[in-house]
C-alpha positions, 0 to 999 in steps of 0.5 A: 243139705249137702251130704257125703257118703260118710257124714252130711254137711250143712249149707255154707250159710249154716256153717258160718252161723254155727262158727259165729254162734260158738264164738270161733274165728276162721283161724281158730276153726282152721287150726282145729280142723288142720287147714288154712283160714283161706280154706275155711273161708272158701268152705263157708262161701260155698266156692269149694267143698271139703273132701276126704279126711278134712271133710270128716273132721269138718263135719264132726266139728260142725255137728259138735257145734250144732249140739252145743247150740241145742244144749244152750238153746233151752237157757233163754227159754226158761226166761219165758216162764215169767210170761207163765207166772201170772197163772190165771190160765189165760187161753193163749198161754197154755199152748206153749206150755206143752211144748216146754214140758217135754223139753224141760223134764225137771218141771214135774219136780216141785222143788225146782219150780219155785227157784226159777220163779224166785230168780226171775222175779227180780229180773221181771222188775226192771224199776229198781235196777240196783244191779248195774251199780254194784257192777260198776263199784268193783271196777274202780277197785282193781285200779288202785292195784295198778296205781303203785307203778314205779314213777319214772325219774328224770335223768337229773333226779336219777343222777342226784339220787346216785350222788347222794347215795354213793358220794360220801362213801366214795370220798372217804375211800378216795381219801385212803388212796391219796391221804388228801382231803381236798384231792379226794373230794375233787376226784369224786366230783370229777368222776361224777361230772364224767358220769353226767356227761356219759349218763346214758351209758352209766344209767344202763350200767349194771354197777353205776357206783363201780363206774364212778368209783373206778373213774375217781380212783384213776383221777386220784392216782394219776401221776399228773397230780404231782405237778400241781402246786397243791401237791407241794403243800402237805395237808395236816395229818389225822389227829389220832396217832394210830390213824396217822401211822396207818395212813402213812403205811398205806401211802408208802404202798405202791399205787396198785397195791394200795388200790387193791387193798382198799377195794378188797379189805376196805370196800369189801369187793371179792377178788374177781371184782377187784381184778376187773376194776383194777384191770388185772388178772385174778392171780396178779390181783391176789399177789398184790393183795398179799404183798400189801397185807404183808407190808401193812402187817410188817409195820403194824402187826396188830392188823395182820388179821383181815377183819381187824384191817377192814375195821381199822380202814373203816374207822380211819375213813370215818374219823375224817370229816369229809363232805361232798358238794351238793348234787346240783352244784356238781351237775352245773360244774360238769355242764359248765366244763362241757360248755367251755370245752365245746367253745374251745373246740369251736374256736380252734376249728374256726381258727383252723378254717381261717388259717386255711382260707388265708393260706389258700388266698395268699399262696402262689398259683404257679411254680417259681423255681428258686434262684440258685445261690451265687458261686465264685468263678476262678481263672478269669482276670479281674476287671480293671479301670481303663488306662494308657494303651500299650504300643501294641494296642496303639498300633492295632488301633491305628491299623483299624482306623486306616483300613476301610470299614465298608465297601466291596473289599470287605465283602469279597475276601482276597489273598494277601 
């Protein structure tokens, strides 16, 4: 054994054996000693030897592991007692007995002796072996605990659940904004179709119902709705005179005030949430709410109390029989609309490409300057048809004819 001035160390193989007996990894042992796993690997292979404080800590840890091994060693030894159970006192067996007596000091007591014998008797009879069966029975018991895991819904199932949960209420709320039943239903359907097109975004949203509600309100209050032929034909008002008066009062409010009043007193949102959904500041939202309440209370003094106003808005929305379409119908309508838009975009792109190709094919390859427009020239006598010659013209013609047209006289000039 390698010894140091302070504490001895076992051989490298014994070091590794002690670590493996204690069920420790090299990383765990390195953390306890305060070194790296590579250092422990070198110590166990014998390449290096610890020194200084690391040696003392390593030696003390190995000593502790060796003591734990010696303490755990007598545990398998009492299992040898069944060999001593048939106590007919055979000659080969009394030899190990004196070795076991000094190690197991509690043997002189009469009481502990029957206990290990009774415990070892079922272990010595391997024939029945009922023990593995009860051990296997508790294993399936924890499985039902993990069974109630939430089942993952498909996107279509999640959309249908959201639509079935919130669509009826959204149609009633949108009716308070528009006063038109068909327009409220169409606005909610369009909002859910937009939600289905952007489903990954809506599914991760903290408030998917708020996302759909904001989209439905924007579509219902769009000024382009006034240009539709349907807007020119009013729908029948509610049958109850009180509901009719309240609905007319709401429709007389500005769209922003009406939306703020419906969200705060109708839906029940708080002021910050109402401000966030209407894309306004909190003071501006509070001002709109106060003005809307004053306008409603000025025409209907009984609704000055916010609680009464909330109850009347709920009654007005509930008295109307507003039905929403089925979720698959809305989904298919949104998918059909998306396909039409995609096909229209593809057709437009193809037409643009064809027009560009035709232009490239027929365009000139060189520059041709344009012809300047004609301009009238003044000061030039007009051309006239030939007529009778004057005396001067006749004399000139005769002179030209009389003179020689060729010859040396035409090549050498002379003085006249």
